DOLO-988717 format. One record per atom (N, C-alpha, C, O): x, y, z; residue in one letter. Coordinates in steps of 0.02 Angstrom, whole numbers, padded with zeros to 5 digits, always signed. Example, Ala and Ser with C-alpha at 12.3 -4.5 7.8 and 13.67 -1.06 7.14 Angstrom:
% residues 2
+00660-00284+00390A+00615-00225+00390A+00660-00165+00390A+00712-00166+00423A+00642-00112+00354S+00684-00053+00357S+00645+00002+00394S+00670+00057+00402S
END
This chain:
% residues 342
-00183-00337+01257M-00196-00268+01236M-00241-00267+01175M-00229-00304+01127M-00292-00226+01175T-00338-00220+01119T-00332-00152+01086T-00299-00107+01112T-00365-00146+01029A-00360-00084+00991A-00385-00025+01032A-00436-00030+01067A-00350+00030+01027T-00370+00090+01063T-00403+00139+01015T-00388+00137+00955T-00447+00182+01040P-00480+00230+00996P-00429+00278+00966P-00377+00291+00995P-00445+00303+00908T-00401+00352+00876T-00396+00415+00919T-00443+00434+00954T-00338+00446+00917S-00327+00506+00956S-00348+00569+00918S-00341+00625+00944S-00373+00559+00857S-00392+00617+00817S-00450+00655+00848S-00494+00625+00878S-00449+00721+00841S-00504+00762+00865S-00558+00771+00811S-00608+00805+00822S-00547+00741+00753R-00594+00746+00698R-00659+00712+00716R-00659+00660+00750R-00715+00738+00693S-00780+00709+00709S-00802+00662+00653S-00800+00680+00594S-00824+00602+00672Y-00847+00552+00625Y-00915+00525+00647Y-00933+00532+00705Y-00953+00495+00600P-01014+00460+00620P-00997+00406+00671P-00941+00381+00672P-01045+00388+00712A-01033+00338+00764A-01026+00269+00736A-01058+00251+00686A-00983+00229+00768G-00976+00158+00754G-00961+00142+00682G-00921+00175+00649G-00995+00088+00657G-00981+00063+00590G-00996+00112+00535G-00973+00104+00479G-01037+00164+00550E-01052+00214+00498E-00990+00253+00479E-00988+00285+00426E-00938+00252+00522A-00876+00287+00507A-00841+00255+00448A-00804+00288+00411A-00851+00190+00439F-00825+00155+00380F-00875+00101+00362F-00869+00044+00383F-00925+00119+00322P-00981+00074+00309P-00967+00019+00258P-01011-00022+00245P-00908+00018+00229H-00893-00029+00176H-00872-00098+00204H-00834-00101+00252H-00898-00151+00175K-00877-00218+00194K-00805-00232+00171K-00766-00264+00206K-00788-00207+00112D-00723-00221+00081D-00685-00157+00066D-00712-00102+00068D-00621-00165+00051L-00580-00110+00027L-00555-00130-00042L-00501-00160-00049L-00594-00113-00093I-00578-00132-00162I-00539-00077-00197I-00497-00090-00240I-00553-00015-00180G-00520+00041-00213G-00531+00106-00175G-00568+00108-00126G-00499+00158-00199I-00508+00225-00170I-00572+00256-00196I-00604+00296-00161I-00591+00239-00258A-00648+00271-00290A-00712+00271-00248A-00747+00321-00247A-00730+00216-00213P-00792+00216-00174P-00789+00256-00109P-00841+00266-00077P-00730+00278-00089L-00722+00310-00023L-00735+00385-00026L-00711+00420-00071L-00772+00409+00023A-00780+00481+00031A-00715+00508+00062A-00680+00471+00096A-00700+00572+00051P-00638+00600+00079P-00632+00589+00154P-00577+00574+00178P-00687+00596+00193W-00682+00588+00265W-00670+00515+00284W-00643+00501+00337W-00690+00468+00240Q-00675+00398+00254Q-00601+00383+00243Q-00572+00342+00278Q-00571+00416+00194I-00499+00411+00184I-00463+00437+00246I-00417+00405+00271I-00483+00496+00269L-00451+00526+00328L-00463+00483+00390L-00419+00480+00434L-00520+00451+00394Y-00534+00406+00450Y-00483+00350+00453Y-00457+00334+00507Y-00468+00319+00396L-00419+00265+00395L-00349+00290+00412L-00311+00256+00447L-00332+00350+00389L-00267+00379+00406L-00263+00393+00481L-00211+00380+00512L-00316+00419+00509D-00317+00433+00581D-00311+00369+00621D-00276+00366+00672D-00346+00316+00599E-00343+00252+00634E-00272+00223+00631E-00251+00187+00676E-00236+00237+00577A-00168+00211+00569A-00118+00242+00618A-00066+00213+00632A-00134+00302+00643E-00087+00337+00687E-00068+00296+00748E-00010+00294+00768E-00117+00261+00779Q-00102+00221+00839Q-00054+00165+00822Q-00014+00145+00864Q-00059+00138+00760W-00016+00082+00742W+00054+00106+00723W+00102+00069+00730W+00060+00168+00699V+00126+00197+00689V+00163+00200+00755V+00222+00181+00759V+00128+00223+00807K+00158+00227+00874K+00176+00158+00900K+00230+00148+00928K+00132+00109+00891L+00146+00041+00914L+00207+00013+00879L+00250-00018+00912L+00212+00023+00814N+00268-00005+00776N+00334+00027+00792N+00387+00000+00777N+00332+00086+00823R+00394+00119+00843R+00411+00106+00916R+00460+00132+00942R+00371+00064+00949S+00383+00046+01019S+00422-00020+01022S+00425-00056+00973S+00452-00035+01080P+00491-00098+01087P+00449-00160+01076P+00472-00208+01045P+00386-00161+01101L+00342-00219+01094L+00290-00204+01041L+00242-00167+01052L+00300-00233+00982K+00257-00218+00924K+00202-00271+00918K+00198-00306+00868K+00160-00276+00969H+00108-00328+00967H+00044-00303+00999H+00045-00265+01048H-00012-00325+00971N-00078-00308+00996N-00124-00368+00982N-00117-00400+00930N-00170-00382+01027D-00213-00440+01019D-00281-00423+00990D-00329-00461+00999D-00287-00368+00954A-00352-00347+00928A-00384-00400+00883A-00445-00407+00883A-00343-00436+00845L-00369-00486+00798L-00355-00557+00821L-00356-00603+00780L-00342-00566+00886A-00328-00634+00911A-00386-00681+00897A-00444-00663+00908A-00371-00739+00871G-00422-00789+00855G-00450-00783+00785G-00488-00826+00763G-00431-00731+00748L-00455-00723+00680L-00405-00752+00631L-00345-00756+00645L-00429-00774+00573T-00387-00801+00520T-00389-00756+00459T-00442-00741+00433T-00330-00735+00437I-00324-00693+00378I-00288-00732+00324I-00234-00760+00337I-00316-00735+00264I-00284-00768+00208I-00258-00716+00159I-00295-00674+00135I-00193-00719+00145N-00163-00677+00094N-00159-00719+00030N-00114-00761+00023N-00205-00708-00016A-00208-00746-00078A-00177-00705-00134A-00210-00660-00162A-00114-00719-00150F-00078-00679-00199F-00068-00720-00263F-00031-00769-00265F-00103-00698-00316F-00098-00731-00381F-00047-00696-00425F-00038-00714-00483F-00013-00647-00398E+00042-00612-00430E+00100-00610-00382E+00090-00610-00321E+00161-00609-00409N+00220-00605-00366N+00221-00539-00327N+00200-00487-00353N+00244-00543-00266S+00249-00484-00223S+00299-00496-00168S+00305-00552-00142S+00335-00445-00150T+00380-00449-00092T+00355-00400-00038T+00337-00421+00017T+00356-00335-00054R+00339-00284-00005R+00266-00290+00020R+00254-00290+00080R+00220-00295-00026T+00150-00295-00006T+00132-00357+00033T+00097-00352+00084T+00155-00415+00011L+00140-00477+00046L+00170-00476+00116L+00136-00492+00165L+00234-00457+00122L+00266-00455+00188L+00231-00404+00233L+00222-00415+00292L+00213-00347+00204S+00181-00294+00244S+00114-00318+00272S+00100-00307+00331S+00073-00351+00231F+00009-00377+00255F+00020-00433+00306F-00017-00438+00355F+00070-00475+00294E+00083-00530+00341E+00105-00503+00409E+00080-00526+00461E+00151-00456+00409I+00173-00426+00472I+00116-00389+00506I+00108-00394+00567I+00075-00353+00467A+00018-00317+00495A-00029-00364+00531A-00050-00350+00587A-00046-00419+00499G-00092-00467+00530G-00063-00498+00593G-00099-00506+00642G+00000-00516+00590K+00031-00550+00647K+00041-00502+00706K+00034-00522+00764K+00055-00439+00692R+00062-00391+00747R-00005-00376+00781R-00007-00353+00838R-00059-00391+00746L-00126-00384+00776L-00150-00448+00808L-00206-00452+00832L-00108-00499+00808G-00124-00562+00842G-00163-00612+00800G-00185-00663+00827G-00172-00600+00736A-00211-00645+00693A-00169-00705+00671A-00107-00702+00671A-00203-00758+00651D-00171-00814+00618D-00170-00797+00543D-00222-00788+00513D-00110-00793+00515V-00102-00771+00445V-00080-00830+00402V-00030-00863+00417V-00116-00841+00348V-00100-00895+00301V-00087-00864+00232V-00128-00827+00207V-00029-00880+00203N-00012-00854+00137N-00026-00907+00083N-00002-00963+00089N-00063-00888+00032M-00077-00932-00025M-00046-00903-00087M-00062-00847-00107M-00002-00941-00119H+00033-00917-00178H+00004-00950-00240H-00016-01008-00238H+00001-00913-00295A-00028-00940-00357A+00008-01002-00381A-00023-01047-00409A+00074-01004-00372A+00113-01061-00397A+00093-01126-00365A+00102-01179-00394A+00066-01123-00304T+00047-01185-00268T-00029-01192-00262T-00053-01235-00226T-00067-01149-00296S-00140-01151-00290S-00170-01194-00345S-00136-01212-00393S-00234-01211-00337S-00270-01251-00386S-00284-01213-00450S-00306-01242-00499S-00272-01147-00450V-00281-01108-00511V-00234-01134-00565V-00252-01134-00624V-00175-01157-00545K-00127-01186-00592K-00155-01249-00623K-00133-01270-00677K-00202-01281-00590K-00232-01343-00615K-00296-01330-00654K-00330-01377-00675K-00313-01267-00664G-00371-01250-00703G-00432-01228-00664G-00485-01217-00693G-00425-01221-00598E-00482-01198-00557E-00499-01126-00574E-00455-01084-00582E-00564-01111-00580T-00585-01043-00594T-00579-01000-00532T-00575-01024-00476T-00578-00934-00543L-00573-00888-00487L-00635-00892-00443L-00630-00884-00382L-00693-00904-00473I-00754-00910-00434I-00751-00972-00389I-00773-00970-00332I-00724-01027-00416D-00717-01088-00375D-00668-01076-00318D-00678-01100-00262D-00615-01039-00332T-00567-01022-00279T-00601-00981-00225T-00590-00993-00166T-00641-00932-00246A-00677-00891-00198A-00725-00933-00155A-00730-00923-00095A-00759-00979-00187T-00806-01023-00151T-00768-01065-00099T-00793-01075-00044T-00709-01089-00119T-00668-01129-00073T-00646-01087-00013T-00650-01109+00044T-00622-01027-00026L-00599-00983+00027L-00656-00966+00074L-00647-00962+00135L-00715-00955+00046N-00773-00939+00087N-00792-00998+00133N-00812-00988+00190N-00786-01059+00106A-00803-01118+00145A-00755-01129+00203A-00773-01160+00253A-00695-01102+00197M-00646-01108+00251M-00658-01058+00307M-00624-01059+00358M-00707-01014+00298R-00729-00966+00348R-00671-00921+00373R-00661-00911+00433R-00633-00896+00325A-00582-00846+00342A-00617-00783+00368A-00675-00771+00351A-00582-00745+00408D-00611-00683+00436D-00594-00622+00395D-00626-00570+00402D-00544-00628+00352A-00526-00575+00304A-00482-00607+00251A-00442-00651+00265A-00489-00583+00189I-00449-00608+00134I-00416-00549+00098I-00450-00501+00081I-00351-00554+00088V-00314-00503+00051V-00298-00533-00017V-00269-00587-00021V-00316-00498-00070I-00309-00525-00138I-00263-00481-00180I-00269-00420-00181I-00216-00514-00215R-00180-00480-00269R-00188-00523-00332R-00179-00584-00330R-00206-00491-00387H-00219-00528-00448H-00200-00486-00509H-00203-00425-00507H-00181-00520-00563A-00159-00485-00623A-00217-00455-00664A-00206-00413-00707A-00278-00477-00649S-00336-00455-00688S-00375-00401-00651S-00392-00409-00592S-00389-00346-00685S-00430-00293-00655S-00500-00321-00641S-00530-00354-00683S-00525-00307-00582G-00592-00330-00564G-00593-00396-00528G-00646-00416-00503G-00537-00431-00524A-00535-00497-00492A-00552-00492-00418A-00586-00536-00391A-00528-00440-00385T-00540-00432-00314T-00615-00422-00300T-00642-00449-00252T-00647-00382-00341Q-00719-00371-00333Q-00758-00435-00345Q-00807-00448-00310Q-00736-00475-00393L-00769-00539-00408L-00768-00584-00347L-00818-00615-00329L-00710-00588-00314I-00704-00629-00254I-00744-00600-00197I-00777-00636-00160I-00741-00534-00189A-00778-00501-00134A-00853-00514-00139A-00887-00520-00088A-00878-00520-00200D-00950-00533-00209D-00969-00605-00191D-01028-00620-00183D-00919-00649-00185K-00933-00720-00173K-00917-00742-00102K-00933-00799-00084K-00887-00699-00061V-00869-00720+00006V-00903-00675+00058V-00921-00618+00044V-00913-00702+00117A-00947-00666+00170A-00902-00618+00208A-00924-00567+00233A-00837-00634+00211C-00791-00594+00251C-00765-00534+00212C-00774-00531+00151C-00734-00486+00246P-00704-00428+00213P-00648-00449+00165P-00611-00496+00179P-00643-00414+00110V-00591-00425+00060V-00552-00360+00050V-00582-00306+00042V-00486-00365+00052L-00443-00307+00041L-00405-00316-00024L-00376-00369-00036L-00405-00265-00066N-00372-00267-00130N-00298-00248-00122N-00282-00192-00104N-00254-00296-00136A-00182-00284-00134A-00154-00270-00203A-00094-00276-00215A-00199-00252-00249G-00179-00236-00318G-00213-00283-00367G-00202-00344-00364G-00253-00256-00412D-00285-00298-00463D-00274-00267-00532D-00305-00217-00550D-00230-00299-00571G-00216-00276-00638G-00197-00203-00641G-00155-00180-00603G-00228-00167-00687Q-00216-00096-00694Q-00270-00054-00659Q-00275+00006-00671Q-00310-00087-00618H-00367-00054-00586H-00347-00009-00528H-00342+00051-00536H-00335-00040-00469E-00318+00000-00410E-00271-00038-00363E-00266-00099-00365E-00239+00000-00320H-00197-00026-00265H-00210+00020-00206H-00167+00062-00189H-00269+00014-00174P-00290+00064-00124P-00244+00072-00064P-00233+00128-00041P-00217+00016-00037T-00176+00024+00023T-00110+00059+00007T-00081+00090+00051T-00085+00054-00055Q-00025+00090-00073Q-00038+00165-00073Q+00002+00204-00047Q-00094+00186-00101A-00111+00257-00101A-00123+00282-00030A-00102+00338-00014A-00154+00242+00011L-00167+00262+00081L-00102+00268+00120L-00094+00315+00159L-00056+00221+00110L+00008+00226+00147L+00049+00284+00121L+00086+00316+00159L+00044+00299+00057D+00078+00358+00030D+00050+00421+00062D+00088+00467+00078D-00015+00424+00070A-00047+00482+00102A-00026+00487+00175A-00016+00542+00201A-00021+00430+00209L+00000+00430+00279L+00072+00455+00284L+00089+00492+00331L+00114+00435+00237T+00184+00458+00235T+00187+00533+00224T+00225+00569+00258T+00146+00558+00178L+00145+00629+00163L+00120+00669+00223L+00148+00722+00239L+00069+00645+00257R+00042+00681+00314R+00093+00683+00371R+00099+00733+00406R+00129+00628+00382D+00181+00626+00432D+00235+00678+00417D+00260+00711+00462D+00252+00684+00353W+00302+00733+00331W+00277+00804+00340W+00313+00847+00365W+00214+00816+00322L+00185+00883+00329L+00183+00905+00402L+00199+00962+00418L+00164+00858+00446R+00158+00875+00517R+00226+00883+00551R+00230+00910+00606R+00279+00859+00518S+00346+00866+00547S+00373+00937+00538S+00421+00956+00570S+00340+00975+00494G+00363+01044+00481G+00415+01048+00427G+00442+01102+00414G+00431+00992+00395A+00483+00991+00344A+00462+01029+00281A+00504+01052+00242A+00396+01035+00271C+00371+01073+00214C+00353+01143+00238C+00305+01151+00275C+00391+01194+00218P+00380+01261+00244P+00317+01295+00218P+00295+01346+00246P+00289+01268+00166V+00228+01298+00138V+00169+01275+00180V+00157+01216+00187V+00132+01323+00208A+00075+01306+00251A+00022+01268+00212A+00002+01289+00158A+00001+01211+00240K-00049+01169+00207K-00103+01149+00258K-00088+01138+00316K-00165+01145+00235E-00219+01117+00275E-00228+01045+00252E-00261+01032+00202E-00196+00998+00288E-00192+00929+00265E-00158+00928+00197E-00099+00942+00193E-00195+00912+00143F-00164+00905+00077F-00184+00962+00029F-00161+00963-00028F-00226+01007+00052V-00253+01058+00008V-00197+01102-00020V-00159+01132+00019V-00192+01106-00086G-00143+01149-00117G-00074+01118-00124G-00030+01149-00155G-00063+01058-00098L+00002+01025-00104L+00014+01008-00177L-00028+00978-00209L+00072+01028-00204K+00088+01015-00274K+00128+00951-00280K+00183+00944-00253K+00100+00903-00316I+00130+00837-00322I+00135+00818-00396I+00088+00828-00434I+00193+00791-00416V+00199+00764-00483V+00210+00689-00478V+00251+00665-00438V+00173+00652-00518I+00182+00579-00523I+00210+00566-00592I+00179+00582-00643I+00269+00536-00595C+00304+00527-00659C+00319+00453-00671C+00344+00418-00626C+00305+00430-00731G+00321+00360-00748G+00267+00330-00792G+00235+00365-00832G+00257+00266-00783D+00208+00229-00823D+00138+00240-00795D+00111+00197-00760D+00109+00297-00810I+00043+00314-00784I-00011+00268-00814I-00058+00249-00779I-00003+00250-00876R-00054+00211-00911R-00067+00142-00881R-00125+00121-00875R-00014+00107-00861H-00022+00039-00836H-00021+00034-00760H-00028-00020-00733H-00013+00090-00726S-00001+00089-00653S-00065+00095-00612S-00099+00146-00614S-00080+00042-00574R-00136+00045-00526R-00118+00091-00467R-00162+00121-00436R-00053+00097-00452V-00031+00142-00399V-00045+00214-00419V-00070+00253-00378V-00031+00232-00481A-00044+00299-00504A-00119+00314-00501A-00140+00368-00479A-00160+00267-00524R-00232+00278-00525R-00259+00289-00454R-00298+00336-00443R-00239+00247-00407S-00264+00254-00338S-00239+00319-00306S-00276+00352-00271S-00176+00336-00319N-00149+00398-00290N-00183+00459-00319N-00196+00507-00283N-00197+00458-00384I-00231+00515-00415I-00300+00524-00384I-00320+00580-00367I-00337+00469-00375L-00403+00472-00345L-00401+00499-00274L-00441+00542-00255L-00353+00475-00235L-00348+00496-00165L-00325+00568-00159L-00356+00608-00123L-00271+00585-00192L-00241+00651-00184L-00287+00707-00209L-00292+00760-00178L-00320+00696-00265T-00366+00747-00290T-00427+00753-00245T-00454+00807-00236T-00449+00697-00216A-00506+00699-00170A-00490+00740-00108A-00535+00771-00079A-00426+00740-00088L-00406+00777-00028L-00381+00848-00043L-00358+00882+00002L-00385+00868-00106G-00371+00938-00122G-00301+00953-00147G-00284+01011-00154G-00261+00902-00161A-00194+00914-00187A-00197+00933-00261A-00244+00915-00296A-00146+00970-00283E-00139+00987-00354E-00093+00935-00386E-00033+00935-00372E-00120+00891-00427V-00082+00835-00453V-00064+00845-00526V-00106+00861-00568V+00000+00836-00540R+00025+00835-00609R+00047+00764-00624R+00071+00728-00580R+00038+00743-00686V+00064+00678-00707V+00108+00688-00767V+00095+00730-00810V+00162+00648-00770C+00209+00655-00825C+00229+00586-00851C+00245+00541-00812C+00227+00578-00917A+00244+00514-00948A+00255+00525-01022A+00232+00575-01050A+00290+00478-01055P+00291+00480-01128P+00220+00474-01154P+00178+00442-01121P+00204+00502-01211P+00135+00498-01237P+00107+00427-01239P+00047+00417-01226P+00148+00378-01254A+00125+00309-01258A+00108+00279-01190A+00074+00228-01186A+00132+00311-01136L+00119+00286-01069L+00071+00331-01030L+00066+00326-00969L+00036+00373-01066M-00015+00416-01035M-00084+00385-01047M-00098+00365-01103M-00126+00380-00996P-00193+00351-01005P-00235+00389-01057P-00228+00449-01065P-00278+00352-01092Y-00321+00383-01141Y-00370+00431-01108Y-00390+00481-01138Y-00390+00416-01047D-00441+00457-01013D-00411+00506-00963D-00443+00525-00915D-00349+00527-00976I-00314+00569-00928I-00350+00635-00916I-00346+00663-00862I-00385+00660-00966E-00420+00724-00960E-00477+00721-00909E-00500+00773-00885E-00500+00661-00893R-00555+00653-00846R-00531+00644-00774R-00572+00637-00728R-00466+00644-00764M-00438+00625-00698M-00423+00684-00652M-00394+00675-00599M-00442+00745-00671R-00431+00804-00629R-00357+00816-00614R-00339+00836-00559R-00315+00802-00663V-00243+00813-00656V-00219+00854-00715V-00255+00864-00764V-00157+00879-00709T-00127+00916-00764T-00074+00871-00796T-00024+00855-00763T-00083+00851-00859P-00034+00805-00891P+00024+00843-00923P+00017+00898-00949P+00082+00811-00920F+00143+00837-00951F+00178+00780-00987F+00174+00722-00967F+00214+00797-01040T+00259+00749-01072T+00332+00773-01066T+00378+00739-01088T+00341+00831-01036D+00408+00859-01023D+00419+00859-00947D+00386+00897-00911D+00464+00817-00923F+00474+00810-00851F+00502+00873-00820F+00485+00890-00763F+00544+00909-00856N+00573+00971-00829N+00518+01022-00815N+00523+01060-00766N+00468+01024-00856Q+00411+01069-00843Q+00367+01043-00787Q+00343+01082-00745Q+00356+00978-00786A+00311+00948-00737A+00337+00955-00666A+00298+00964-00619A+00402+00950-00657I+00432+00949-00590I+00443+01019-00562I+00458+01027-00503I+00436+01069-00604D+00452+01137-00584D+00412+01160-00523D+00351+01166-00526D+00446+01172-00467G+00416+01201-00407G+00371+01155-00366G+00337+01179-00321G+00370+01090-00380V+00325+01046-00343V+00351+01031-00272V+00411+01037-00259V+00305+01012-00228D+00321+00995-00159D+00340+00921-00152D+00378+00902-00107D+00312+00879-00196V+00322+00807-00192V+00334+00779-00261V+00298+00796-00309V+00384+00734-00267V+00398+00700-00329V+00388+00625-00318V+00425+00594-00279V+00338+00597-00351M+00324+00525-00343M+00343+00490-00409M+00312+00502-00461M+00393+00447-00405M+00416+00411-00464M+00385+00341-00468M+00374+00309-00416M+00373+00318-00528L+00346+00251-00540L+00393+00213-00586L+00426+00243-00629L+00396+00148-00577R+00438+00108-00620R+00403+00093-00687R+00342+00099-00693R+00443+00075-00736I+00416+00054-00800I+00393-00018-00793I+00433-00062-00776I+00330-00032-00806Q+00301-00098-00795Q+00302-00139-00859Q+00251-00144-00894Q+00359-00167-00875M+00367-00204-00937M+00320-00265-00939M+00298-00285-00993M+00303-00293-00880E+00260-00353-00878E+00188-00338-00898E+00151-00384-00914E+00168-00274-00898R+00100-00257-00917R+00096-00227-00987R+00042-00205-01009R+00152-00225-01021M+00154-00192-01086M+00155-00243-01143M+00177-00300-01134M+00131-00222-01200S+00139-00260-01261S+00156-00209-01316S+00115-00166-01332S+00215-00215-01343G+00237-00167-01392G+00292-00121-01366G+00303-00119-01306G+00326-00086-01411P+00382-00042-01392P+00359+00025-01366P+00350+00073-01404P+00348+00030-01301F+00323+00092-01271F+00379+00143-01260F+00368+00203-01263F+00440+00119-01248I+00497+00164-01238I+00554+00139-01281I+00562+00079-01290I+00595+00184-01307P+00650+00164-01352P+00704+00124-01316P+00728+00074-01342P+00724+00147-01256S+00776+00112-01218S+00776+00139-01147S+00751+00194-01134S+00805+00101-01101A+00810+00123-01031A+00853+00186-01027A+00839+00231-00987A+00905+00188-01067R+00950+00246-01066R+00914+00310-01089R+00921+00363-01059R+00875+00303-01142E+00837+00361-01167E+00784+00382-01117E+00771+00442-01109E+00752+00333-01085Y+00700+00349-01036Y+00730+00388-00978Y+00702+00438-00956Y+00788+00366-00953R+00821+00402-00898R+00836+00474-00919R+00826+00521-00880R+00859+00483-00980H+00877+00550-01003H+00817+00597-01003H+00823+00655-00986H+00759+00570-01021L+00699+00612-01028L+00656+00614-00965L+00625+00666-00950L+00653+00558-00928F+00605+00553-00873F+00635+00528-00808F+00598+00517-00759F+00700+00518-00805G+00731+00495-00744G+00740+00551-00693G+00752+00608-00711G+00733+00533-00628L+00744+00582-00575L+00817+00581-00555L+00840+00537-00519L+00854+00630-00580T+00925+00638-00566T+00934+00695-00515T+00887+00734-00505T+00993+00700-00484P+01004+00756-00438P+00994+00824-00472P+00969+00870-00441P+01014+00829-00535E+01007+00892-00571E+00933+00909-00582E+00913+00967-00574E+00894+00859-00600R+00823+00872-00612R+00786+00887-00548R+00738+00926-00548R+00806+00856-00493L+00773+00868-00429L+00780+00941-00408L+00737+00967-00371L+00833+00975-00431K+00843+01045-00414K+00788+01090-00443K+00779+01146-00420K+00751+01065-00492L+00696+01104-00522L+00635+01106-00477L+00592+01150-00483L+00629+01056-00432A+00574+01054-00384A+00586+01105-00329A+00639+01137-00327A+00537+01113-00285A+00547+01157-00227A+00605+01132-00185A+00618+01072-00183A+00641+01177-00150P+00700+01156-00111P+00684+01104-00058P+00728+01065-00039P+00622+01103-00034H+00603+01055+00018H+00571+00992-00010H+00549+00949+00029H+00568+00985-00075A+00529+00932-00107A+00546+00862-00081A+00604+00845-00072A+00494+00823-00070L+00500+00754-00046L+00500+00707-00106L+00463+00717-00154L+00541+00655-00102V+00546+00605-00155V+00513+00540-00132V+00527+00516-00077V+00468+00513-00174M+00433+00451-00156M+00437+00401-00214M+00445+00420-00272M+00432+00337-00197H+00431+00283-00247H+00399+00223-00214H+00421+00203-00160H+00348+00192-00245P+00315+00135-00213P+00355+00071-00215P+00340+00023-00179P+00408+00068-00256G+00448+00008-00261G+00413-00046-00301G+00351-00045-00307G+00450-00094-00328P+00522-00095-00330P+00550-00043-00378P+00518-00024-00427P+00611-00020-00364M+00642+00031-00404M+00686+00001-00459M+00717-00051-00449M+00687+00035-00516N+00737+00021-00567N+00790+00076-00561N+00786+00128-00594N+00839+00064-00518R+00891+00115-00507R+00928+00128-00572R+00947+00082-00609R+00939+00192-00584G+00974+00210-00645G+00929+00215-00706G+00952+00229-00761G+00864+00203-00696V+00816+00210-00750V+00768+00267-00732V+00777+00324-00756V+00718+00254-00689E+00672+00308-00670E+00697+00349-00611E+00672+00404-00599E+00747+00323-00575I+00774+00361-00518I+00847+00342-00507I+00864+00283-00509I+00888+00392-00496D+00959+00379-00482D+00967+00358-00409D+00930+00379-00366D+01017+00316-00397S+01030+00293-00328S+01045+00351-00282S+01025+00350-00224S+01081+00401-00307S+01099+00458-00265S+01038+00497-00241S+01040+00529-00189S+00983+00493-00279V+00921+00526-00258V+00881+00480-00213V+00855+00502-00161V+00876+00416-00231A+00837+00369-00191A+00865+00362-00121A+00827+00352-00073A+00931+00369-00114D+00963+00360-00049D+00977+00426-00013D+01013+00426+00037D+00948+00480-00037M+00959+00546-00007M+00919+00551+00058M+00858+00560+00057M+00952+00545+00114L+00918+00540+00179L+00872+00598+00194L+00817+00588+00220L+00892+00658+00177E+00852+00717+00195E+00794+00729+00148E+00751+00770+00163E+00792+00696+00090R+00739+00709+00041R+00697+00647+00024R+00639+00654+00005R+00725+00588+00031S+00690+00527+00010S+00646+00498+00066S+00669+00491+00122S+00584+00482+00049A+00538+00451+00097A+00524+00378+00080A+00476+00349+00104A+00566+00348+00038I+00552+00281+00012I+00550+00229+00067I+00505+00187+00068I+00598+00229+00113T+00595+00181+00168T+00540+00198+00218T+00512+00153+00250T+00524+00262+00224R+00469+00282+00268R+00402+00257+00241R+00357+00241+00279R+00396+00254+00175Q+00335+00226+00145Q+00326+00153+00166Q+00270+00132+00180Q+00381+00116+00167V+00377+00045+00187V+00355+00040+00260V+00313-00001+00277V+00383+00083+00303E+00364+00084+00374E+00290+00100+00382E+00255+00065+00419E+00267+00151+00348M+00197+00171+00353M+00150+00119+00325M+00092+00114+00346M+00175+00079+00278G+00133+00027+00248G+00109-00024+00298G+00051-00045+00294G+00151-00043+00345V+00131-00092+00395V+00076-00063+00440V+00025-00095+00452V+00086-00002+00463A+00037+00031+00507A-00029+00041+00472A-00083+00029+00501A-00027+00063+00409L-00088+00075+00372L-00127+00011+00361L-00188+00010+00366L-00092-00043+00346R-00126-00107+00334R-00152-00137+00399R-00202-00172+00399R-00119-00122+00454M-00146-00141+00520M-00213-00106+00531M-00261-00136+00554M-00215-00042+00514A-00277-00003+00523A-00333-00031+00480A-00390-00038+00503A-00318-00048+00418C-00369-00074+00372C-00395-00141+00397C-00455-00153+00395C-00350-00185+00419L-00372-00250+00445L-00414-00241+00508L-00464-00275+00517L-00393-00196+00551D-00430-00182+00613D-00500-00156+00598D-00549-00183+00624D-00504-00105+00556V-00569-00074+00542V-00616-00122+00506V-00675-00127+00524V-00591-00157+00455L-00635-00200+00415L-00658-00262+00453L-00709-00292+00434L-00623-00282+00505T-00644-00341+00542T-00683-00325+00606T-00700-00370+00644T-00697-00262+00618R-00734-00244+00679R-00804-00274+00679R-00829-00295+00731R-00836-00274+00621R-00902-00305+00619R-00897-00381+00627R-00940-00411+00658R-00845-00411+00598V-00833-00482+00606V-00825-00500+00680V-00849-00551+00703V-00790-00455+00716R-00776-00467+00787R-00833-00446+00832R-00832-00459+00893R-00884-00414+00803G-00940-00392+00844G-00922-00334+00889G-00949-00328+00944G-00876-00291+00866V-00857-00233+00906V-00918-00188+00915V-00955-00176+00868V-00927-00164+00975E-00986-00124+00993E-00993-00064+00946E-00946-00027+00934E-01054-00055+00920G-01068+00001+00876G-01056-00014+00803G-01068+00029+00761G-01033-00074+00787W-01017-00091+00718W-01066-00141+00688W-01048-00177+00641W-01126-00145+00714G-01176-00188+00685G-01167-00261+00704G-01121-00279+00740G-01212-00303+00678A-01209-00375+00694A-01149-00406+00660A-01131-00386+00605A-01117-00456+00692P-01061-00490+00661P-01081-00522+00595P-01138-00544+00587P-01034-00524+00548L-01048-00555+00483L-01055-00630+00491L-01067-00666+00443L
END
């Protein structure tokens, strides 16, 4: 079985012009219709993943390398499952066992990966810009699985896919044209979060009204340029919103006392059942994981079946990453209409 065309009625440029990028480094380079194109392409994989036989041979014979220089559970597993369900040979490379530990430079690592003639490389790295550096040195497509505080594009895309699935289910009674006018608050460590940055870029590009909330020390310096409304009072920020997206406190990216204590943070910025009542009655709860239960989100909220989309985000992540691998390797595979193979 090979990849099937999207069932969307939306009109796109023919062939490779529908997604002209060699790599997926961030949301910033994507036009709104290119974002929607990836979401539409993911729909077929959502259906496949919900069927008894979750396998497709679209990427049979291709080799995908997951090169993770940072620890990961959800993202690594999601990319691995996505590649294998598409029939690819998937190889995972961990920083702890790589030559980087022996002093090899990132450029030398990129040169080595390129010499192995991988068909796609998925990169996660602690340094912003590392993924672009590797993409510039290799011939095959590169997908950014998170680079420092820069971007995490597939997380934002899977969040958008989750939101669209929710909107189309009719659970949100407020009429919306895709994301236009949807009120969303993102609360947590906005300053250090690549997830927040990618989601802000994507959601504002698609017409959502985005609010961000954080302690002053965790708010980006350039927040005024991000087309969002900033808050430091969570009770005000959450008032009447359709979607509440919580972020964890990223202690590993901080230097200095950004928050007084976990207890104080929960009191001011934690999503509790009482605080959720300030949002719209239909409001959806999201979190990219991993969660600090009892800090930024209470367990009773995270596990609220009728309001929480946290496990649905994980489900959508596999389908979205299948779509990204499929689309970005079409030129590699010489798919008709997608230009000469790389």
